[in-house]
NUZAPA-565004 format. One line per field, with one value per residue (C-alpha): residue number from 1; x, y, z. Coordinates in Angstrom, 1 decimal, padded with zeros to 4 digits, always signed. Layout:
% residues N
k = (NUM  ...)
c1 = (X  ...)
c2 = (Y  ...)
c3 = (Z  ...)
//
This chain:
% residues 82
k = (1  2  3  4  5  6  7  8  9  10  11  12  13  14  15  16  17  18  19  20  21  22  23  24  25  26  27  28  29  30  31  32  33  34  35  36  37  38  39  40  41  42  43  44  45  46  47  48  49  50  51  52  53  54  55  56  57  58  59  60  61  62  63  64  65  66  67  68  69  70  71  72  73  74  75  76  77  78  79  80  81  82)
c1 = (+050.7  +052.9  +053.0  +053.7  +056.0  +053.5  +054.1  +053.6  +051.7  +051.4  +049.1  +050.1  +047.2  +045.3  +047.2  +046.2  +047.5  +047.3  +050.7  +052.0  +054.3  +054.9  +058.1  +058.3  +061.1  +060.8  +062.9  +064.1  +064.7  +068.3  +069.1  +067.8  +067.8  +065.7  +067.7  +066.6  +066.3  +068.4  +066.2  +062.9  +061.4  +058.1  +054.7  +055.1  +057.8  +058.3  +060.3  +063.6  +065.4  +067.2  +063.9  +062.8  +061.8  +062.5  +060.2  +059.5  +057.9  +057.5  +058.0  +055.9  +057.0  +054.4  +055.6  +054.1  +055.4  +055.2  +057.4  +057.8  +056.5  +056.7  +054.6  +055.8  +053.6  +053.3  +055.8  +055.0  +056.9  +057.7  +058.4  +060.7  +059.3  +062.6)
c2 = (+013.9  +014.5  +012.0  +013.5  +011.1  +008.3  +004.8  +004.3  +001.1  -000.7  -003.6  -006.1  -005.0  -007.1  -009.3  -011.8  -015.4  -015.9  -014.9  -017.2  -014.7  -010.9  -009.0  -005.3  -002.7  +000.9  +003.4  +007.0  +009.6  +010.7  +013.2  +011.7  +008.2  +005.9  +004.0  +001.0  +001.7  -000.9  -003.2  -001.6  -004.8  -005.0  -003.6  -001.0  +001.6  +004.4  +007.3  +008.2  +011.6  +010.6  +010.5  +014.0  +016.1  +013.3  +011.4  +007.7  +004.9  +001.2  -001.6  -004.8  -008.0  -010.7  -014.2  -017.5  -020.6  -018.9  -016.0  -012.6  -009.2  -005.8  -002.7  +000.6  +003.1  +006.8  +008.7  +010.5  +013.1  +012.1  +013.7  +011.9  +010.2  +009.4)
c3 = (+185.6  +188.6  +191.5  +194.9  +196.6  +196.4  +195.2  +191.5  +190.5  +187.3  +186.2  +183.5  +181.3  +178.9  +176.5  +173.8  +173.9  +177.6  +179.0  +181.7  +183.3  +183.4  +184.2  +185.1  +184.7  +185.8  +183.9  +184.5  +181.8  +181.7  +179.1  +175.8  +177.1  +179.2  +181.7  +183.8  +187.5  +189.4  +191.5  +190.3  +188.8  +190.6  +189.7  +192.6  +192.8  +195.3  +193.7  +195.4  +195.6  +192.5  +190.6  +191.7  +188.7  +186.3  +184.0  +184.9  +183.0  +183.2  +180.6  +181.1  +179.4  +178.8  +178.0  +177.1  +175.4  +172.0  +173.0  +174.7  +173.9  +175.7  +176.2  +177.7  +179.7  +179.1  +181.2  +184.5  +186.5  +190.0  +193.3  +195.7  +198.8  +200.4)
//
């Protein structure tokens, strides 16, 4: 799926054990690695020129008093908006 310069949005999804908080981290594919995009820690992300033609994904962390776990989305290709 290619996104044409529009904001990407993520939802926390459905989790067991009633998480009390969620954290988001968008990532960009760089070579063979996924790197965190600095400052991209909200559910909404607008791709930049640096993202053009690259794959993006988001990792969502869900936490409660028992601990923290994470889930990662499928990757999408992005076109820059700015």
